[in-house]
C-alpha positions in Angstrom: -5.2 109.1 -106.9 -6.2 108.0 -109.9 -4.8 110.3 -112.5 -6.8 110.3 -116.0 -5.3 112.1 -118.2 -2.1 111.3 -117.3 -2.5 107.6 -116.6 -0.5 106.9 -113.5 -1.2 107.1 -109.8 -0.7 109.8 -107.2 0.6 107.8 -103.9 0.8 110.3 -100.5 3.2 107.8 -98.4 3.1 108.2 -94.4 6.2 110.8 -94.8 3.3 113.0 -96.3 5.3 112.7 -99.5 4.1 112.0 -103.0 4.9 110.2 -105.7 3.6 109.2 -109.0 3.6 105.7 -110.3 3.5 105.0 -114.5 2.7 101.2 -115.3 1.7 99.6 -118.5 -0.8 98.2 -116.4 -2.9 101.7 -116.3 -3.3 102.1 -119.6 -6.9 101.6 -121.4 -7.1 98.8 -123.8 -8.3 99.9 -127.8 -10.3 97.4 -128.2 -12.7 97.9 -124.3 -12.2 102.0 -125.5 -15.6 101.5 -128.1 -18.0 102.7 -125.2 -22.3 102.0 -126.6 -24.6 103.2 -124.4 -27.9 102.6 -125.8 -27.2 102.7 -129.1 -25.4 105.7 -128.9 -21.3 104.9 -129.6 -18.5 106.6 -128.6 -14.4 106.4 -128.4 -13.6 106.6 -124.5 -9.9 105.3 -123.8 -10.1 106.7 -119.7 -6.9 105.2 -117.9 -7.2 104.4 -114.1 -10.9 104.6 -113.3 -11.5 102.7 -109.6 -9.3 101.8 -106.8 -9.7 100.7 -103.5 -7.5 99.6 -101.2 -7.9 95.7 -99.5 -7.4 94.9 -95.3 -4.5 93.3 -94.4 -5.2 89.6 -93.9 -2.9 88.6 -90.4 -4.5 84.6 -90.8 -2.0 84.5 -93.9 1.5 86.2 -92.6 0.2 89.3 -94.6 1.3 92.6 -93.4 0.4 94.9 -96.3 -3.2 95.3 -98.1 -3.6 95.1 -101.3 -4.5 98.0 -103.7 -7.3 97.4 -106.5 -7.9 98.7 -109.1 -9.6 99.0 -113.1 -8.8 101.0 -115.9 -12.2 101.8 -117.4 -11.1 100.3 -120.5 -10.2 96.9 -119.9 -11.6 94.1 -118.9 -9.2 93.0 -116.4 -9.1 94.2 -112.7 -5.6 94.3 -110.8 -3.2 94.2 -108.0 -0.9 95.1 -106.6 1.2 95.2 -103.3 0.8 98.3 -101.1 4.5 98.7 -99.7 4.1 100.4 -96.5 7.1 101.6 -95.5 
């Protein structure tokens, strides 16, 4: 679950324990925080905006899926490996 205001990621593991992760890749980029929609400009420095979990790739011997994430104010999509432990 994305923590937009706190700029972190909250994870519930298989033992039903909550963890909060913080990393530089969750931070917005100031350059992309200036938004223009229909001629109206505003500053929006939201952090984590979208999250998606892939399926594992058994054909490539990958047992863990990848977590894809996007910060609103960034031009990059990121991914991290989900550790299935």
